[in-house]
C-alpha positions, 0 to 999 in steps of 0.5 A: 544553830542546832549544834550550838544548842547541843553545846550549851546542853552539854555544858549545862549537864557538866555543871548540873547532874539530874541525879543530884536533884534526886538526892535527899540532901539536895531536896532538903537544902532546897526546902531549907532555903525556901523556909529561910526565904519565907521567914526573911520575907515575913520578918522584913514585912514586920519590920516595915509595918513597925516602921510605919507605925512608929512614923504614925506615932511620932506624927500623932505625938507632934500633933498632940504637942501642937494642940497642947501649945494652942490650948496653953495659948488660949488659956493665957489669952483668957487670963489676959482678957480677965485682967483689969488692964485689959478691961481698962484698955477696952473701956478706953477704946470702945467707950472713950472712958478714962480715969478720974482726973484725965483729960481727953484730947481729940486729934483729927486723923489727918493731923495724927497721920502727918506725924506717922512715917510712910509704911512699907506695906503698899496695900493701895497700890497696883501690883507691879508686873514683877509681883504678878509673875510666878514665884519660879520666874521671880526666883530665876530673875533673882538668881540672874541678878545675883550672878550678874551683880545687878541691884534691884529695888525691892518693894518688900517681901515677896509672897510665895 
């Protein structure tokens, strides 16, 4: 074991001479490498910080654009609420008013609903065991049905 260590020391001393470490050129080269590493490190930190700031700026610009669209939506809605059309519709709905010469016809609710087709939204029904399962289980079952060429009746869009 001791002989192996001596062999390694001899091989190391072949490649690295202690007199080379005392040379001014070697010391200068090491100092230059340290300075170059420090500059590179600070440069990468600055680049990383700039990248993060650019991401923040982009996100804030997108949020600003969304807020502007919301403001424009509200302005358009306010313009609509001030129109004669809206006021007339609101007067008809809330107060049962109409224009001169119009005749008001009252239709019972059950008669009106008999002419309306059934809607797909099943709000009054009890949820099926299928809809009570977590989304990942429903997704897995859907893939299994797809791969095995099974057909299932779909009760409408599933919530995720």
